[in-house]
Wavefront OBJ file of the C-alpha trace (Angstrom):
o trace
v 10.316 -40.761 16.033
v 10.196 -37.331 17.682
v 7.766 -34.820 16.259
v 9.488 -32.353 13.944
v 8.702 -28.659 14.210
v 8.489 -26.529 11.070
v 10.686 -23.535 11.901
v 9.768 -21.805 8.640
v 6.484 -20.672 10.164
v 5.753 -17.993 12.704
v 3.405 -18.507 15.632
v 5.417 -18.650 18.865
v 8.717 -17.011 19.671
v 10.262 -20.248 20.921
v 9.631 -22.013 17.614
v 11.022 -19.301 15.329
v 12.672 -16.542 17.386
v 14.670 -15.045 14.506
v 11.660 -14.842 12.216
v 9.441 -13.336 14.920
v 11.991 -10.600 15.603
v 12.546 -10.118 11.873
v 8.836 -9.553 11.270
v 8.633 -7.059 14.114
v 11.620 -5.156 12.723
v 10.301 -5.058 9.149
v 6.858 -3.933 10.313
v 8.451 -1.219 12.466
v 10.429 0.041 9.467
v 7.347 0.089 7.239
v 5.384 1.975 9.898
v 8.114 4.591 10.057
v 7.678 5.191 6.328
v 3.957 5.707 6.939
v 4.840 8.223 9.644
v 4.133 6.270 12.827
v 6.658 5.908 15.624
v 4.521 3.279 17.364
v 1.924 0.755 16.325
v 1.369 -2.853 15.401
v 0.950 -5.028 12.344
v 1.104 -8.424 10.786
v 1.973 -10.044 7.476
v -1.145 -11.424 5.797
v -1.774 -13.845 2.919
v -2.502 -11.078 0.405
v -3.898 -7.571 0.296
v -7.491 -8.816 0.246
v -6.944 -10.443 3.634
v -5.292 -7.283 4.947
v -8.387 -5.298 3.989
v -10.612 -7.847 5.729
v -8.484 -7.658 8.877
v -8.997 -3.888 8.946
v -12.782 -4.288 8.727
v -12.783 -6.882 11.488
v -10.583 -4.749 13.750
v -12.699 -1.658 13.209
v -15.836 -3.588 14.112
v -14.271 -5.136 17.213
v -12.941 -1.783 18.429
v -16.416 -0.234 18.281
v -18.379 -3.345 19.336
v -16.080 -5.709 21.281
v -18.995 -7.975 22.217
v -19.152 -9.126 18.597
v -16.339 -11.548 19.406
v -18.501 -13.508 21.838
v -22.049 -12.664 20.774
v -21.586 -12.506 17.020
v -23.797 -10.499 14.695
v -26.583 -10.419 17.286
v -24.538 -7.784 19.123
v -24.507 -5.398 16.196
v -26.652 -2.706 14.636
v -26.564 -2.258 10.878
v -23.051 -1.107 9.978
v -21.864 0.675 6.855
v -18.507 0.651 5.072
v -17.631 3.461 2.679
v -15.372 3.148 -0.324
v -15.171 4.286 -3.924
v -16.358 2.416 -7.025
v -12.681 2.378 -8.073
v -11.613 0.457 -4.953
v -10.441 -3.143 -5.010
v -13.114 -5.818 -5.215
v -11.893 -7.269 -1.904
v -13.809 -4.570 -0.017
v -17.125 -6.037 -1.117
v -15.808 -9.569 -0.855
v -14.692 -8.865 2.705
v -18.054 -7.334 3.591
v -19.769 -10.503 2.407
v -17.315 -12.809 4.177
v -17.457 -10.952 7.501
v -21.237 -10.627 7.575
v -21.601 -6.915 6.865
v -23.341 -7.632 3.565
v -22.434 -6.117 0.230
v -25.512 -3.866 0.358
v -23.853 -2.078 3.265
v -20.803 -1.145 1.221
v -21.619 2.430 0.247
v -19.946 3.697 -2.923
v -18.752 7.273 -2.667
v -18.584 9.384 -5.820
v -15.261 9.882 -7.582
v -13.997 12.597 -9.895
v -13.107 12.019 -13.552
v -9.672 10.679 -12.559
v -11.052 8.170 -10.050
v -10.357 10.013 -6.766
v -12.870 9.708 -3.947
v -14.686 13.002 -3.289
v -14.549 13.820 0.471
v -17.583 16.110 0.292
v -19.737 13.283 -1.042
v -18.334 10.954 1.621
v -19.465 13.395 4.302
v -22.944 13.628 2.762
v -23.272 9.844 2.497
v -22.285 9.400 6.138
v -24.804 12.007 7.282
v -27.511 10.339 5.206
v -26.828 6.886 6.662
v -26.785 8.278 10.188
v -30.218 9.829 9.616
v -31.478 6.358 8.655
v -30.232 4.778 11.872
v -27.219 3.093 10.293
v -23.861 3.140 12.109
v -20.986 4.246 9.859
v -17.946 2.127 10.689
v -15.040 2.388 8.267
v -13.830 4.258 5.216
v -11.624 2.237 2.890
v -9.515 4.651 0.847
v -7.343 3.544 -2.035
v -3.770 4.591 -2.690
v -3.221 3.437 -6.244
v -6.510 2.154 -7.642
v -6.361 -1.047 -9.629
v -7.420 0.417 -12.956
v -6.370 4.060 -13.226
v -3.812 4.149 -10.422
v -5.583 6.988 -8.606
v -4.640 8.072 -5.088
v -7.578 9.148 -2.955
v -7.137 12.532 -1.174
v -6.193 11.120 2.223
v -6.046 14.393 4.144
v -9.560 15.378 3.067
v -10.903 11.925 3.877
v -9.137 11.967 7.248
v -10.951 15.210 8.100
v -14.280 13.483 7.449
v -13.264 10.402 9.453
v -12.183 12.581 12.367
v -15.480 14.446 12.252
v -17.568 11.274 12.390
v -15.113 9.134 14.411
v -14.768 6.477 11.707
v -11.910 4.037 11.240
v -9.806 5.167 8.277
v -8.220 2.335 6.328
v -5.895 2.919 3.384
v -5.647 0.140 0.838
v -2.152 0.914 -0.403
v -1.512 -2.619 -1.600
v -0.529 -1.239 -4.999
v 0.610 2.314 -4.314
v 2.191 2.074 -0.863
v 5.690 1.624 -2.209
v 5.839 5.272 -3.326
v 6.641 5.964 0.327
v 10.195 4.874 -0.434
v 10.531 7.699 -2.961
v 11.230 11.267 -1.892
v 10.013 12.387 -5.315
v 6.688 10.544 -5.305
v 5.669 9.980 -1.675
v 3.529 13.139 -1.868
v 0.911 10.949 -3.559
v 0.146 9.507 -0.107
v 0.094 12.797 1.781
v -1.994 12.322 4.902
v -1.487 8.563 5.206
v -0.142 9.022 8.748
v -3.659 10.014 9.810
v -5.063 6.577 8.954
v -5.819 3.835 11.481
v -4.577 1.052 9.231
v -2.685 0.591 5.975
v -2.500 -2.425 3.683
v 0.730 -2.628 1.673
v 1.940 -5.324 -0.746
v 5.713 -5.216 -1.305
v 5.238 -8.119 -3.718
v 3.685 -5.660 -6.157
v 5.740 -2.576 -7.004
v 8.845 -3.606 -5.059
v 8.735 -7.058 -6.708
v 9.269 -8.988 -3.479
v 8.515 -12.689 -3.786
v 4.846 -13.543 -3.857
v 3.290 -13.387 -1.326
v 4.454 -10.471 0.814
v 1.583 -8.396 2.216
v 1.647 -6.272 5.341
v -1.144 -4.805 7.426
v 0.112 -1.845 9.441
v -1.759 -0.402 12.423
v -1.472 2.827 14.368
v -3.017 1.058 17.371
v -0.871 0.577 20.467
v -3.450 -1.251 22.623
v -2.784 -4.770 21.307
v -6.045 -4.632 19.343
v -4.918 -7.333 16.903
v -4.422 -9.833 19.699
v -7.529 -8.868 21.642
v -9.648 -9.216 18.519
v -8.291 -12.514 17.263
v -6.818 -14.401 20.202
v -8.262 -17.706 21.343
v -5.617 -18.347 24.054
v -4.936 -21.934 23.046
v -3.288 -23.394 26.149
v -1.036 -25.791 24.255
v 0.686 -22.889 22.475
v 0.146 -19.604 24.245
v 0.855 -20.309 27.892
v 1.055 -17.084 29.868
v 3.719 -18.297 32.330
v 6.568 -18.715 29.841
v 9.988 -17.401 30.787
v 10.011 -14.743 28.026
v 7.702 -11.884 27.031
v 4.592 -13.693 25.789
v 3.742 -10.755 23.528
v 6.388 -12.270 21.244
v 4.026 -15.186 20.601
v 2.534 -13.417 17.613
v 0.413 -16.329 16.402
v -2.563 -15.285 18.501
v -2.754 -12.017 16.554
v -3.700 -13.780 13.359
v -6.747 -15.701 12.238
v -4.664 -18.576 10.890
v -2.116 -18.881 13.748
v 0.930 -20.415 12.012
v 2.055 -18.456 8.971
v 4.808 -18.525 6.422
v 7.552 -16.015 7.163
v 6.672 -13.653 4.342
v 8.644 -10.866 5.999
v 11.872 -12.717 5.102
v 11.351 -11.915 1.408
v 11.261 -8.180 2.043
v 13.967 -8.286 4.723
v 16.443 -9.989 2.377
v 15.704 -7.630 -0.495
v 15.859 -4.568 1.739
v 19.207 -5.688 3.156
v 20.522 -6.400 -0.341
v 19.682 -3.109 -2.071
v 18.905 -0.793 0.839
v 16.274 1.921 1.034
v 18.069 3.822 -1.728
v 17.862 0.813 -4.015
v 14.141 0.459 -3.392
v 13.690 4.172 -3.991
v 15.499 3.847 -7.329
v 13.207 0.958 -8.242
v 10.124 3.105 -7.641
v 11.539 6.137 -9.440
v 12.584 4.052 -12.441
v 9.020 2.817 -12.879
v 7.761 6.399 -13.124
v 10.514 7.251 -15.633
v 9.566 4.280 -17.812
v 5.891 5.246 -17.725
v 6.741 8.782 -18.809
v 8.787 7.371 -21.681
v 5.939 5.046 -22.715
v 3.378 7.855 -22.651
v 5.622 10.178 -24.645
v 6.156 7.500 -27.279
v 2.399 6.898 -27.498
v 1.836 10.567 -28.222
v 4.196 10.342 -31.189
v 2.277 7.484 -32.812
v -1.045 7.452 -34.589
v -3.903 5.555 -33.036
v -2.953 5.630 -29.347
v -5.354 7.560 -27.130
v -4.914 7.866 -23.344
v -7.874 7.859 -20.992
v -5.947 10.484 -19.020
v -2.405 11.391 -18.063
v -1.182 8.694 -15.648
v -0.953 9.678 -11.995
v 0.906 6.496 -11.102
v 2.380 3.678 -13.193
v -0.952 2.539 -14.663
v -1.314 3.465 -18.321
v -4.844 3.131 -19.715
v -5.344 3.679 -23.423
v -7.226 2.777 -26.557
v -5.608 1.726 -29.790
v -7.721 3.009 -32.656
v -6.943 1.074 -35.856
v -6.719 2.933 -39.186
v -10.230 1.867 -40.225
v -11.781 3.729 -37.275
v -9.717 6.898 -37.275
v -11.742 10.009 -37.993
v -15.009 8.115 -37.593
v -15.682 8.879 -33.936
v -19.097 10.308 -34.841
v -20.368 7.098 -36.465
v -23.150 5.271 -34.660
v -21.223 2.002 -34.529
v -17.866 3.525 -33.535
v -17.990 2.569 -29.849
v -19.082 -1.009 -30.564
v -16.275 -1.496 -33.053
v -13.718 0.106 -30.738
v -14.825 -2.209 -27.914
v -13.757 -5.213 -30.009
v -10.260 -3.924 -30.768
v -8.507 -4.644 -27.473
v -9.924 -8.196 -27.058
v -8.943 -9.051 -30.639
v -5.408 -7.732 -30.290
v -4.976 -9.536 -26.976
v -6.154 -12.800 -28.524
v -3.660 -12.392 -31.351
v -0.715 -11.548 -29.103
v -1.435 -14.496 -26.827
v -1.793 -16.958 -29.694
v 1.488 -15.689 -31.133
v 3.127 -15.779 -27.722
v 4.530 -12.265 -27.795
v 2.656 -10.384 -25.071
v -0.250 -10.593 -22.652
v -1.837 -7.260 -21.798
v -5.047 -6.757 -19.867
v -8.082 -4.812 -21.075
v -11.417 -3.797 -19.610
v -14.329 -1.364 -19.815
v -14.917 1.239 -17.107
v -18.230 2.972 -16.551
v -19.470 4.123 -19.947
v -16.017 3.705 -21.539
v -15.590 0.685 -23.783
v -12.694 -1.774 -23.621
v -9.270 -0.181 -23.299
v -5.817 -1.573 -22.581
v -4.364 -1.250 -19.078
v -0.643 -1.779 -18.636
v 1.279 -1.337 -15.392
v 5.006 -0.690 -15.564
v 7.080 -1.514 -12.488
v 9.592 -4.310 -13.121
v 13.199 -3.126 -12.681
v 14.141 -5.389 -15.593
v 12.015 -3.497 -18.139
v 13.784 -1.132 -20.552
v 12.962 1.506 -23.169
v 13.435 -1.214 -25.770
v 10.666 -3.239 -24.142
v 8.364 -0.215 -24.205
v 9.041 0.248 -27.920
v 8.349 -3.416 -28.619
v 5.085 -3.184 -26.686
v 3.840 -0.335 -28.884
v 5.163 -1.888 -32.088
v 3.373 -5.137 -31.371
v 0.008 -3.489 -30.734
v 0.341 -1.555 -33.978
v 1.369 -4.672 -35.885
v -1.469 -6.806 -34.567
v -4.142 -4.130 -34.863
v -3.327 -2.376 -38.120
v -5.784 -4.452 -40.189
v -8.765 -4.219 -37.827
l 1 2 3 4 5 6 7 8 9 10 11 12 13 14 15 16 17 18 19 20 21 22 23 24 25 26 27 28 29 30 31 32 33 34 35 36 37 38 39 40 41 42 43 44 45 46 47 48 49 50 51 52 53 54 55 56 57 58 59 60 61 62 63 64 65 66 67 68 69 70 71 72 73 74 75 76 77 78 79 80 81 82 83 84 85 86 87 88 89 90 91 92 93 94 95 96 97 98 99 100 101 102 103 104 105 106 107 108 109 110 111 112 113 114 115 116 117 118 119 120 121 122 123 124 125 126 127 128 129 130 131 132 133 134 135 136 137 138 139 140 141 142 143 144 145 146 147 148 149 150 151 152 153 154 155 156 157 158 159 160 161 162 163 164 165 166 167 168 169 170 171 172 173 174 175 176 177 178 179 180 181 182 183 184 185 186 187 188 189 190 191 192 193 194 195 196 197 198 199 200 201 202 203 204 205 206 207 208 209 210 211 212 213 214 215 216 217 218 219 220 221 222 223 224 225 226 227 228 229 230 231 232 233 234 235 236 237 238 239 240 241 242 243 244 245 246 247 248 249 250 251 252 253 254 255 256 257 258 259 260 261 262 263 264 265 266 267 268 269 270 271 272 273 274 275 276 277 278 279 280 281 282 283 284 285 286 287 288 289 290 291 292 293 294 295 296 297 298 299 300 301 302 303 304 305 306 307 308 309 310 311 312 313 314 315 316 317 318 319 320 321 322 323 324 325 326 327 328 329 330 331 332 333 334 335 336 337 338 339 340 341 342 343 344 345 346 347 348 349 350 351 352 353 354 355 356 357 358 359 360 361 362 363 364 365 366 367 368 369 370 371 372 373 374 375 376 377 378 379 380 381 382 383 384 385 386 387 388
């Protein structure tokens, strides 16, 4: 029997010409939202991988011999990020051989925004120790509080020290569709790379994760290509730059761009903008309802669609000064979550942060959610926690 080719994957133009062109078009459209008229990109298997690609590209751009000589070709390199950044930054540093000790945590303010002045000081300090600063990984929409790092201020520092500026916008990137909320990512056009997950806020099918690059020198291909002669012959009759498989680490990939392309065609940019704006409206409704009820205490006013809060049961109200108050409050969220899961009504995450004990963290973004759902959410927490 003849060998069958899987045309639902993307590695050479001749195998999947429509999907190759579709990916290029979707990436071009996403780059335009970032503010770039030119550039490159690729769809990756998740935002964590996108962040790792950025680290690898930054290293190759500064030290191209690393591709052939490996870590022997490198001095000690440092990556800068905030303690509020996604765990994939440290995971990527370990995987790529930087080492987690070389991920330098920059101070944040009380809302979780990276402080550019501290970034500058940390870079100067590492330089004085003979370390080579490589990359700053900013976050646009932190996992917990939904904070957006001040990209313009960070870009100034990166320009000063000639560092690669990466923006992990896996969670928050979709605000770029919204005229009302895109200001949260002011300065993103100054970055070298952006990670963006449409499968998060836009609710594209999992997985749908894009890495966008300002680079126009074919850096992705130069960094990752292996020039396999059975796939990437250079004497084909078409433009061999359309053989995008040599840009990626994995070569053949699922056509994740199709999920976003179909949705974008179906609802248009205006429909995606409405989806983003609706999420903010629902969050404002949820927060306003919390303020009308006893026992709900916000960590801070939400900047994005992350709502972090404590529920203080009646037995603890007015007893904030007691020595055991924090320990008892720490047990509230886990107990309520256990009850709601066993009863099958809800599943809401909780966590501590710094010196703050367990609090609930809910993210609101589904276009199917309504005010009624928000009311039920609050009612259920009150019902399950009233006797604690």
